[in-house]
KOLLUMVEX-781877 format. One record per residue (C-alpha): residue number from 1; x, y, z; residue in three letters. Coordinates in nm, 3 decimals, padded with zeros to 5 digits. Example, Ala and Ser with C-alpha at 12.3 -4.5 7.8 and 13.67 -1.06 7.14 Angstrom:
REM KOLLUMVEX-781877
1, 01.230, -00.450, 00.780, ala
2, 01.367, -00.106, 00.714, ser
END
This chain:
REM KOLLUMVEX-781877
1, -00.001, 00.005, 00.001, met
2, 00.298, 00.226, -00.033, gly
3, 00.322, 00.419, 00.294, gly
4, 00.003, 00.627, 00.248, asp
5, -00.172, 00.738, 00.557, ile
6, -00.551, 00.687, 00.637, ala
7, -00.747, 00.865, 00.897, arg
8, -00.932, 00.581, 01.069, leu
9, -01.208, 00.542, 01.318, phe
10, -01.431, 00.261, 01.453, val
11, -01.799, 00.339, 01.470, ala
12, -02.156, 00.234, 01.471, leu
13, -02.332, 00.318, 01.151, ala
14, -02.697, 00.430, 01.191, leu
15, -03.012, 00.290, 01.017, pro
16, -03.174, 00.518, 00.760, ala
17, -03.477, 00.579, 00.985, ala
18, -03.252, 00.708, 01.262, val
19, -03.063, 00.933, 01.024, lys
20, -03.396, 01.081, 00.895, glu
21, -03.507, 01.157, 01.255, glu
22, -03.167, 01.322, 01.324, leu
23, -03.194, 01.527, 01.010, ala
24, -03.538, 01.652, 01.113, arg
25, -03.402, 01.750, 01.451, ala
26, -03.106, 01.923, 01.283, ile
27, -03.341, 02.117, 01.070, glu
28, -03.527, 02.242, 01.369, val
29, -03.214, 02.325, 01.558, leu
30, -03.023, 02.475, 01.262, gly
31, -03.117, 02.836, 01.300, ser
32, -03.091, 02.824, 01.679, arg
33, -02.711, 02.778, 01.711, val
34, -02.508, 03.057, 01.568, ala
35, -02.182, 02.946, 01.396, gly
36, -02.257, 02.581, 01.407, ala
37, -02.133, 02.336, 01.144, arg
38, -02.405, 02.058, 01.133, trp
39, -02.309, 01.710, 01.052, val
40, -02.457, 01.606, 00.707, pro
41, -02.711, 01.321, 00.724, lys
42, -02.486, 01.081, 00.544, glu
43, -02.201, 01.131, 00.793, asn
44, -02.411, 01.074, 01.111, leu
45, -02.259, 00.782, 01.322, his
46, -02.150, 00.699, 01.675, leu
47, -01.781, 00.686, 01.715, thr
48, -01.639, 00.417, 01.941, leu
49, -01.271, 00.490, 01.882, ala
50, -01.084, 00.760, 01.670, phe
51, -00.742, 00.623, 01.564, leu
52, -00.625, 00.897, 01.364, gly
53, -00.358, 00.873, 01.101, arg
54, -00.262, 00.520, 01.038, val
55, -00.022, 00.392, 00.773, glu
56, -00.192, 00.190, 00.507, asp
57, 00.018, -00.122, 00.578, asp
58, -00.124, -00.126, 00.930, arg
59, -00.500, -00.119, 00.823, val
60, -00.516, -00.499, 00.813, ala
61, -00.363, -00.533, 01.155, asp
62, -00.617, -00.278, 01.297, val
63, -00.907, -00.455, 01.124, ser
64, -00.799, -00.789, 01.262, gly
65, -00.771, -00.648, 01.613, ala
66, -01.114, -00.506, 01.599, val
67, -01.271, -00.823, 01.465, ala
68, -01.115, -01.013, 01.754, ala
69, -01.221, -00.747, 02.002, ala
70, -01.593, -00.780, 01.913, val
71, -01.603, -01.151, 01.843, glu
72, -01.781, -01.239, 02.174, gly
73, -02.041, -00.958, 02.161, his
74, -02.405, -01.025, 02.105, val
75, -02.658, -00.799, 01.923, glu
76, -02.831, -00.552, 02.151, phe
77, -03.087, -00.256, 02.128, thr
78, -03.030, 00.110, 02.193, val
79, -03.270, 00.418, 02.178, arg
80, -03.224, 00.771, 02.091, leu
81, -03.204, 00.988, 02.411, gly
82, -03.186, 01.356, 02.490, ser
83, -03.015, 01.647, 02.333, leu
84, -02.715, 01.794, 02.514, gly
85, -02.400, 02.009, 02.456, ala
86, -02.033, 01.978, 02.559, phe
87, -01.909, 02.134, 02.771, pro
88, -02.253, 02.286, 02.852, ser
89, -02.554, 02.440, 02.685, ala
90, -02.428, 02.784, 02.791, lys
91, -02.094, 02.742, 02.621, arg
92, -02.153, 02.475, 02.353, ala
93, -01.875, 02.356, 02.136, arg
94, -02.053, 02.030, 02.037, val
95, -02.428, 01.977, 02.014, val
96, -02.510, 01.601, 02.055, trp
97, -02.793, 01.352, 02.101, leu
98, -02.744, 01.089, 02.377, gly
99, -02.829, 00.717, 02.333, leu
100, -02.998, 00.512, 02.601, asp
101, -02.801, 00.185, 02.639, asp
102, -02.990, -00.009, 02.904, pro
103, -02.796, -00.327, 02.851, thr
104, -02.461, -00.141, 02.844, arg
105, -02.390, -00.309, 02.511, gly
106, -02.238, -00.009, 02.356, leu
107, -02.022, 00.049, 02.670, ala
108, -01.901, -00.320, 02.651, gly
109, -01.811, -00.287, 02.278, val
110, -01.629, 00.054, 02.344, ala
111, -01.424, -00.119, 02.625, asp
112, -01.324, -00.405, 02.400, ser
113, -01.243, -00.171, 02.105, val
114, -01.034, 00.045, 02.363, gly
115, -00.840, -00.261, 02.469, glu
116, -00.763, -00.352, 02.115, ala
117, -00.661, 00.000, 02.027, arg
118, -00.421, -00.003, 02.320, glu
119, -00.268, -00.335, 02.208, lys
120, -00.208, -00.179, 01.877, leu
121, 00.001, 00.098, 02.040, gly
122, -00.274, 00.371, 02.011, phe
123, -00.330, 00.572, 02.332, pro
124, -00.646, 00.484, 02.528, arg
125, -00.910, 00.746, 02.539, glu
126, -00.869, 00.948, 02.855, ala
127, -01.239, 01.030, 02.892, arg
128, -01.499, 00.779, 02.999, ala
129, -01.713, 00.651, 02.708, phe
130, -02.042, 00.848, 02.684, thr
131, -02.258, 00.717, 02.399, pro
132, -02.363, 01.014, 02.184, his
133, -02.407, 01.127, 01.826, leu
134, -02.239, 01.455, 01.742, thr
135, -02.491, 01.680, 01.551, leu
136, -02.285, 01.999, 01.525, ala
137, -01.956, 02.151, 01.613, arg
138, -01.957, 02.524, 01.714, val
139, -01.654, 02.731, 01.626, lys
140, -01.686, 02.988, 01.907, thr
141, -01.852, 02.863, 02.237, pro
142, -02.201, 02.987, 02.237, ala
143, -02.532, 02.936, 02.423, pro
144, -02.771, 02.682, 02.261, val
145, -03.137, 02.617, 02.292, ser
146, -03.200, 02.249, 02.304, leu
147, -03.575, 02.247, 02.283, asp
148, -03.622, 02.044, 01.976, ala
149, -03.770, 01.693, 02.041, thr
150, -03.628, 01.366, 01.902, val
151, -03.849, 01.065, 01.885, arg
152, -03.696, 00.793, 02.110, pro
153, -03.653, 00.549, 01.824, ile
154, -03.502, 00.214, 01.935, ala
155, -03.281, 00.017, 01.690, phe
156, -03.074, -00.288, 01.688, pro
157, -02.699, -00.284, 01.710, val
158, -02.580, -00.582, 01.496, gln
159, -02.236, -00.462, 01.383, arg
160, -01.981, -00.196, 01.388, ile
161, -01.740, -00.083, 01.119, gly
162, -01.381, 00.050, 01.054, leu
163, -01.406, 00.377, 00.861, phe
164, -01.164, 00.597, 00.671, glu
165, -01.228, 00.970, 00.679, ser
166, -01.115, 01.177, 00.375, arg
167, -01.114, 01.547, 00.421, leu
168, -01.316, 01.726, 00.156, gly
169, -01.542, 02.014, 00.086, arg
170, -01.792, 02.098, 00.201, pro
171, -01.737, 01.817, 00.453, his
172, -01.537, 01.497, 00.507, ala
173, -01.640, 01.169, 00.323, val
174, -01.645, 00.856, 00.527, tyr
175, -01.570, 00.514, 00.357, asn
176, -01.641, 00.183, 00.544, glu
177, -01.335, -00.029, 00.505, leu
178, -01.458, -00.341, 00.710, ala
179, -01.771, -00.457, 00.897, thr
180, -01.773, -00.656, 01.222, phe
181, -02.091, -00.833, 01.292, pro
182, -02.204, -00.938, 01.643, phe
183, -02.348, -01.273, 01.727, arg
184, -02.719, -01.311, 01.707, arg
185, -02.895, -01.312, 02.040, gly
186, -03.080, -01.611, 02.162, ser
END
């Protein structure tokens, strides 16, 4: 692969119905957050691990490690939760939507992927995993009104993927390089 560099992340891709609901919420919120860059519908996902710049000749190792990490995980269900902002609604830099994870399935997968990431020599994420979908990034911290409602759609989590991010205009393009299915529940 010639020493090229890829920007990689491990993520949960979202079903079309979930993306449509999020696009509706973004449309409602769009005019209420000054200076926000909203995530396009096709790029909505839940990041489990951002790996950053990885040499192409390591992509197969990364893929193998993620596959091994999720091998024992069983399908589970999550539900769209509440809107929020990091660090706070008064000084938002990120507008997000939480996910309700009653079985802690996402947390378990994130832990397994984090361990695999560490074994590959990537630094472990310093912050605790908080399942959320980034809807917008705000250039200058600003107060946000989070009064849009999002239907609490429940959806199955049956797999995760290894994605490459290619910077572009007007936004990055994500390409799924590998898919890692979970075992079917009993």
